[in-house]
N, C-alpha and C positions, 0 to 999 in steps of 0.2 A: 504494500500499499504506499502511496505517496500522497502527501497533503499539500494544499495550496491555499492561499488566501487571496481575496480580491477586494480592492478598495476603490470607491468612486472618488476621483480627484476633481470633478467638475468639468464643464465644457466637453462632455461626452468622452472623457478620458477615464480609463481604469488601469490601476497598477496591480499586477499579479505578483505574488511572492511565492517562490518555491521554498517551503518551510525547511527541508533538509539542508539546503545550501545557503538560503538567504538571498539568492539571486532574484532580481526583480525585472519585470518586463512591463513597459507601458504600452497600452493599446489605445487606439482612437477609433471612433466611428469612421467608416470609409467615406471617401469624398462623394460617392454617389448616394450616400445616406446621411448627409448633414455633417460629416466630419471634415477635418482640414487636411487629412492625409499625412499627419506628422509622424505616424508610426504604423505598425501593423494593426489591422483591424482584427476582430475576433475570427472572421472567416479567412483572412490572410494567414493567420497563425495556424488555423485548422488545416488549410490546404498545404502550406509549406511544411507542415509536420509530415506529410506523406513523403516528400523528397528527402527530408532529413532522416526519417525512419528507414527508407530504402537504402540510403548511403550508409547508415549505421549498421544494419544487418549485413550488408555486403562487406563492410570493413571488419566485422567480427569474424566472418568466414575467411576473409583474405588474411588477416593476421594469424588465424589458427593454421592456415595451410601454407603460409610463407609467400603469399602473393602481395606485391606492392601496389597499393592504390594511391600512392603519393601524388598529390595534385588533382585528384578526382574532385569534381564539382557538379552541381546541377543548376539548371534554370527551370523555373516552374511558372506556369500561367494558370490563373484561376478564372473560371467563367461562372457568372451568376445567372440564375433564372429569375424572372420577375414574379411569377405566381405559381407556387409559393416562392418567396424570396429565399433562395438557398444556393449553395455551391452545386452546380450542375455538371461541371466538367473540370478536370485537372489534367493539364499536359505537363509531363515531367520529361525533361531532356537531360539524361545522365551523361556526363563527359568523363570517360574513363581512359586509362593508359592504352596507347596503341600497341604497346609491347605484349599485351595479353594474347595468349594463343586462343584458338577456337574453343577448346574444351573449357578454359578458364572463363571465357566470355559467356558461353552458354550457362555454365554453373552460376555465375554471378547474376545473370539475368533471371534465372530461376529463383535464386535466393532473394532477390529484390521483391518477389511476389509473396514471400513469407512474412513480410513486415506487418506487425500488429496493427498499424494504422490502416494499411490496405485492407486487412481483414475486418476492420471496424467500420469501414465506409458503408453507407446505405447503398443498396444495389442500384439505385437510380443515379448515383454519381458515376459519370463516365470517366474512366482513367485511360489516358493515352500515354504510355511509357515508351520513350525512344532512347536508344543506347548509341552513343557516338564515341568512337574510339579515336580521340584526337589529342590526348594529353601526353 
């Protein structure tokens, strides 16, 4: 179990605190919903968690098997639907080392699908995962 707190700061801003570490994250309402875009919105944080989770589970496997993912990164795009207002599509572009062989690539792509965030998504959220070997 992990615990968090959330505190309203005014002007549509919320501060989240991870109680185990004390790390804080400030959130803002999105620009398309009366926010000023000064930080992640709750749905930005939700969507970006998918890419972070995928990269994390791949790194756990890579470290255990001696594969280097140094320099790996992702770009993520979040799409919203209007009615109901929700995240409808997430496009994740994973940039991984070009030195990976075909077997390593396939295994890492499979591992990315085991991410707990991916398993937690509503079935109506479309996920488009792309793997680019250019690092």
